[in-house]
C-alpha positions as CSV (number, residue, x, y, z in Angstrom):
1,M,-19.9,-46.4,-10.7
2,N,-16.4,-47.6,-9.8
3,K,-15.6,-48.5,-6.2
4,I,-13.5,-46.0,-4.3
5,P,-10.1,-47.5,-3.5
6,F,-9.5,-48.5,0.1
7,P,-6.6,-46.6,1.7
8,V,-3.2,-48.3,1.7
9,A,-2.2,-46.4,4.9
10,I,-3.9,-45.3,8.1
11,D,-2.8,-42.7,10.5
12,S,-4.0,-41.3,13.8
13,S,-6.1,-38.6,12.2
14,M,-7.8,-41.1,9.9
15,R,-8.6,-43.5,12.7
16,S,-9.9,-40.7,15.0
17,S,-12.1,-39.4,12.1
18,F,-13.6,-42.9,11.6
19,V,-14.2,-43.5,15.3
20,S,-15.8,-40.1,15.6
21,C,-18.1,-40.6,12.6
22,P,-17.6,-43.0,9.7
23,R,-19.4,-40.5,7.4
24,Q,-16.8,-37.9,8.2
25,F,-14.1,-40.5,7.4
26,Y,-15.7,-41.1,4.1
27,W,-15.7,-37.5,3.0
28,A,-12.3,-36.7,4.3
29,H,-10.3,-39.8,3.6
30,M,-12.2,-41.8,1.0
31,R,-13.4,-38.9,-1.1
32,H,-10.5,-36.6,-0.1
33,Q,-12.6,-33.5,0.3
34,V,-11.5,-30.6,2.6
35,P,-13.1,-27.3,3.1
36,I,-12.1,-24.5,0.8
37,N,-11.5,-22.3,3.8
38,P,-9.1,-24.1,6.0
39,S,-9.4,-24.3,9.8
40,V,-7.5,-21.5,11.6
41,H,-6.4,-24.1,14.2
42,L,-4.8,-26.3,11.6
43,H,-3.3,-23.5,9.6
44,A,-1.9,-21.7,12.6
45,G,-0.7,-24.9,14.3
46,G,1.1,-25.9,11.1
47,A,2.9,-22.5,10.8
48,F,3.9,-22.8,14.5
49,A,5.3,-26.3,14.0
50,K,7.3,-25.1,10.9
51,G,8.9,-22.4,12.9
52,L,10.0,-24.8,15.6
53,E,11.3,-27.2,13.1
54,V,13.5,-24.7,11.3
55,A,14.9,-23.3,14.5
56,R,15.8,-26.7,15.9
57,I,17.4,-27.9,12.7
58,G,19.4,-24.6,12.4
59,Y,20.6,-24.8,16.0
60,Y,21.3,-28.5,16.5
61,F,22.4,-29.4,13.0
62,G,23.1,-26.2,11.0
63,G,25.8,-24.6,13.1
64,L,23.7,-21.5,13.9
65,S,23.6,-19.6,17.2
66,A,20.4,-19.8,19.2
67,K,19.5,-16.2,18.2
68,E,20.1,-16.9,14.5
69,A,18.2,-20.2,14.6
70,V,15.2,-18.7,16.4
71,G,15.2,-15.8,13.9
72,R,15.1,-18.2,10.9
73,G,12.3,-20.1,12.5
74,A,10.3,-16.9,12.9
75,V,10.8,-16.2,9.2
76,A,9.7,-19.8,8.4
77,L,6.6,-19.4,10.6
78,T,5.7,-16.2,8.8
79,L,6.1,-17.7,5.3
80,A,4.0,-20.7,6.4
81,Y,1.3,-18.5,7.8
82,G,1.3,-16.5,4.6
83,D,-1.7,-14.1,3.9
84,F,-4.2,-16.3,5.6
85,V,-6.9,-14.3,7.4
86,P,-8.9,-16.1,10.1
87,T,-12.7,-16.0,9.5
88,D,-13.1,-15.2,13.3
89,P,-11.8,-11.6,13.7
90,Y,-11.3,-12.3,17.4
91,S,-9.2,-15.4,17.0
92,G,-5.9,-15.3,18.8
93,K,-4.3,-17.4,16.1
94,T,-3.5,-14.6,13.8
95,W,0.0,-14.2,12.4
96,D,1.1,-11.9,15.1
97,G,-0.6,-14.1,17.7
98,M,1.3,-17.2,16.6
99,L,4.6,-15.2,16.4
100,G,4.0,-14.2,20.0
101,A,3.4,-17.8,21.0
102,Y,6.6,-18.8,19.2
103,D,8.5,-16.2,21.2
104,A,6.9,-17.3,24.4
105,Y,7.9,-20.9,23.7
106,F,11.6,-20.1,23.3
107,N,11.5,-17.7,26.3
108,Q,10.3,-20.7,28.4
109,F,12.5,-23.3,26.7
110,P,15.6,-21.6,25.4
111,L,17.6,-23.6,22.9
112,E,20.9,-23.0,24.8
113,T,19.6,-24.5,28.1
114,D,16.8,-26.8,27.1
115,P,17.5,-30.3,28.6
116,L,15.4,-31.8,25.8
117,R,17.5,-32.5,22.7
118,P,16.7,-34.2,19.4
119,V,18.0,-37.8,19.1
120,N,20.8,-37.9,16.6
121,T,19.7,-40.5,14.1
122,G,22.5,-39.9,11.7
123,A,20.3,-37.9,9.3
124,N,21.1,-34.3,8.4
125,T,18.2,-33.1,10.6
126,G,18.5,-35.8,13.2
127,A,15.1,-36.8,14.7
128,V,13.5,-33.3,14.2
129,E,10.1,-34.0,12.4
130,F,10.2,-37.8,12.8
131,S,8.1,-39.7,10.2
132,F,7.3,-43.3,9.8
133,A,5.4,-45.9,7.7
134,I,5.1,-49.4,9.2
135,P,3.0,-52.5,8.3
136,I,0.3,-53.1,10.9
137,P,0.5,-56.7,12.1
138,G,-2.6,-58.8,11.3
139,T,-4.0,-56.5,8.7
140,K,-4.7,-57.3,5.0
141,H,-5.7,-54.7,2.4
142,P,-9.0,-55.8,0.8
143,Q,-7.7,-55.0,-2.8
144,T,-3.9,-55.7,-2.8
145,G,-3.7,-58.3,0.0
146,D,-0.7,-56.4,1.4
147,P,-0.5,-55.3,5.1
148,I,-2.1,-51.9,5.7
149,L,0.5,-49.3,6.7
150,Y,0.4,-47.2,9.9
151,T,1.9,-43.8,9.1
152,G,2.6,-40.6,10.9
153,R,4.9,-37.7,11.7
154,F,5.6,-35.9,14.9
155,D,7.6,-32.9,16.0
156,M,10.7,-34.5,17.4
157,L,12.1,-37.7,18.9
158,G,13.9,-36.2,21.9
159,E,16.1,-37.2,24.7
160,M,16.0,-35.8,28.3
161,D,17.6,-37.2,31.4
162,K,18.8,-40.2,29.4
163,Q,15.3,-41.1,28.4
164,I,13.8,-41.0,24.9
165,F,10.4,-39.3,24.3
166,V,8.1,-38.6,21.5
167,V,7.9,-34.8,21.5
168,D,4.8,-32.8,20.3
169,E,3.9,-29.1,20.7
170,K,0.4,-27.8,20.8
171,T,-1.2,-24.4,20.8
172,T,-4.3,-24.0,22.9
173,S,-6.7,-21.5,24.4
174,R,-6.1,-22.8,28.0
175,L,-3.8,-24.8,30.1
176,G,-4.2,-26.5,33.4
177,A,-4.5,-29.9,35.1
178,S,-7.1,-31.2,32.6
179,W,-4.9,-30.2,29.7
180,A,-2.0,-32.4,31.1
181,K,-4.3,-35.3,31.9
182,Q,-5.9,-35.6,28.5
183,W,-2.8,-37.2,26.9
184,D,-2.7,-40.3,29.1
185,L,-5.0,-42.3,26.9
186,R,-4.6,-40.4,23.6
187,A,-4.1,-42.9,20.8
188,Q,-2.1,-40.4,18.8
189,F,0.8,-40.8,21.2
190,T,0.5,-44.5,21.8
191,G,0.8,-45.0,18.0
192,Y,3.9,-42.7,17.9
193,I,5.6,-44.6,20.7
194,W,4.8,-48.0,19.1
195,A,6.3,-46.7,15.9
196,C,9.5,-45.7,17.7
197,H,9.8,-49.2,19.2
198,E,9.4,-50.7,15.8
199,Y,12.2,-48.5,14.6
200,G,14.4,-49.6,17.5
201,Y,14.1,-46.5,19.7
202,A,13.2,-47.2,23.3
203,A,10.8,-44.3,23.8
204,K,9.3,-44.4,27.3
205,G,6.5,-42.0,26.6
206,A,5.5,-38.7,25.1
207,L,6.5,-35.2,26.2
208,I,4.0,-32.6,25.2
209,R,4.6,-28.9,25.5
210,G,1.7,-26.4,25.2
211,V,1.5,-22.7,24.6
212,S,-1.8,-21.0,25.5
213,I,-2.8,-17.9,23.5
214,L,-4.6,-15.5,25.8
215,K,-6.0,-12.0,25.4
216,T,-3.5,-10.8,28.0
217,G,-0.5,-12.8,27.0
218,Y,0.8,-16.4,26.7
219,G,1.2,-19.4,29.0
220,T,3.3,-22.5,28.7
221,A,3.2,-26.0,30.2
222,Q,4.8,-29.3,29.9
223,A,3.3,-32.8,30.4
224,I,4.9,-36.2,30.3
225,T,2.8,-39.3,29.7
226,Y,4.1,-42.9,29.7
227,R,3.0,-45.9,27.8
228,P,3.6,-49.4,29.4
229,E,3.5,-52.4,27.1
230,W,-0.1,-53.3,28.1
231,K,-1.4,-49.9,26.9
232,I,0.4,-50.3,23.6
233,H,-1.1,-53.8,23.2
234,A,-4.6,-52.5,24.0
235,W,-4.1,-49.7,21.4
236,M,-3.0,-52.1,18.7
237,Y,-6.0,-54.4,19.4
238,S,-8.4,-51.4,19.1
239,L,-6.7,-50.2,15.9
240,R,-7.1,-53.5,14.2
241,Q,-10.7,-53.7,15.3
242,D,-11.4,-50.3,13.8
243,I,-9.6,-51.2,10.5
244,D,-11.7,-54.4,10.3
245,R,-14.8,-52.3,10.6
246,M,-13.6,-49.9,7.9
247,I,-13.1,-52.8,5.6
248,R,-16.5,-54.3,6.3
249,I,-18.3,-51.0,5.6
250,W,-16.2,-50.5,2.4
251,E,-16.9,-54.0,1.2
252,E,-20.7,-53.5,1.7
253,T,-20.9,-50.2,-0.2
254,D,-20.7,-48.8,-3.6
255,A,-19.1,-45.5,-4.3
256,T,-21.8,-43.4,-2.6
257,Y,-21.8,-41.8,0.8
258,S,-25.1,-43.2,1.9
259,W,-23.8,-46.5,3.3
260,W,-21.2,-44.9,5.6
261,P,-22.9,-44.5,9.0
262,Q,-23.4,-41.1,10.7
263,S,-22.7,-40.8,14.4
264,L,-25.2,-37.9,14.8
265,D,-23.8,-37.0,18.2
266,S,-21.1,-34.8,19.7
267,A,-18.8,-35.3,16.7
268,C,-21.1,-33.0,14.8
269,T,-20.2,-30.0,17.0
270,S,-16.7,-30.9,18.4
271,Y,-14.1,-28.1,17.9
272,G,-17.0,-25.8,16.9
273,E,-18.5,-27.8,14.1
274,C,-17.7,-30.7,11.9
275,A,-16.3,-29.7,8.6
276,Y,-19.0,-31.8,6.8
277,T,-22.2,-30.6,8.5
278,T,-23.2,-28.8,5.2
279,L,-23.2,-32.2,3.4
280,C,-25.0,-34.1,6.2
281,N,-27.7,-31.4,6.3
282,S,-28.5,-31.9,2.6
283,P,-30.4,-34.8,0.9
284,T,-28.1,-34.3,-2.1
285,P,-24.6,-33.6,-0.7
286,D,-22.7,-34.2,-3.9
287,E,-24.2,-31.0,-5.3
288,W,-22.6,-29.0,-2.5
289,V,-19.1,-30.6,-2.7
290,P,-17.8,-28.3,-5.5
291,V,-19.2,-25.3,-3.8
292,H,-17.6,-25.7,-0.4
293,Y,-14.8,-28.2,-0.8
294,R,-11.7,-29.0,-2.7
295,E,-9.9,-32.3,-3.3
296,H,-6.8,-33.0,-1.3
297,V,-5.2,-36.3,-0.3
298,W,-4.1,-36.1,3.3
299,S,-0.5,-37.4,3.8
300,P,1.0,-37.3,7.3
301,V,4.4,-38.3,6.1
302,Q,4.5,-35.2,3.8
303,L,3.1,-33.1,6.7
304,E,0.3,-31.6,4.7
305,Q,-2.0,-29.6,7.0
306,D,-5.5,-30.4,5.7
307,S,-7.3,-32.8,8.1
308,T,-10.6,-33.0,9.9
309,N,-8.8,-33.8,13.2
310,A,-6.5,-31.1,14.5
311,E,-3.8,-33.4,15.9
312,K,-1.2,-30.6,16.3
313,V,-3.6,-28.2,18.0
314,T,-6.5,-28.1,20.4
315,A,-9.1,-25.4,20.2
């Protein structure tokens, strides 16, 4: 059996998947298998992000009024959500639930008065939906010998009070002090900030806006988290250690799943349930792959929404 190619690029979702459970990483990012029925959190979060993207581009770079831009964003959200039906009939992340969250966002942060603005990078859409692909220092791909790339995409590179921030929006079921604190060590944002520095943008930290979807309405919150240089260095050291371990496991295996370790811990039930518990509960998982999964190559730069780690949303 031919050896599965090692990824040429790593992003925050892939690293998080590997750290949570190498077996999960194998199925999602080596075998590129995703559930046939997508996660409501990922699907709804992607539609929400699309609506914000279209509204911002229309207002800041398309010459539209705020009302016109928000209207176009609502249409884009609707098209992105499509005819998806959540498997949980009580999920707040239905189409109308997400449209309500979208309205709540712009009621709290109106385009006309929002002090947060996209950085003008000279592109037609400025820094709305900022993507990157950067060689990771000290890494070497086991097949090509080239540096492994670190890739990603976030909602906006923004400026507020003469400071530059990575901007990310998240939908959630609850907000509060713990919601704001959870970002202080989140590798996702450290990687984004490092990438901005590599591109010459002096990002001080990340600004995260949340919208909670409640039975009785919606809530909003904003958190800012900073990244001093020592935190960025610590993140890079850990990232390289994780990649080295990925390569060691890959070099020791054939093309089968059995050599990729299982964590057999909280990762199995995080966010409800790991997408691959069906496979881990079977002695012959390959027989179940065509029944419950489809092949899809995750690409953060193209902003595809299929991933085992809901970076844009929290359950």
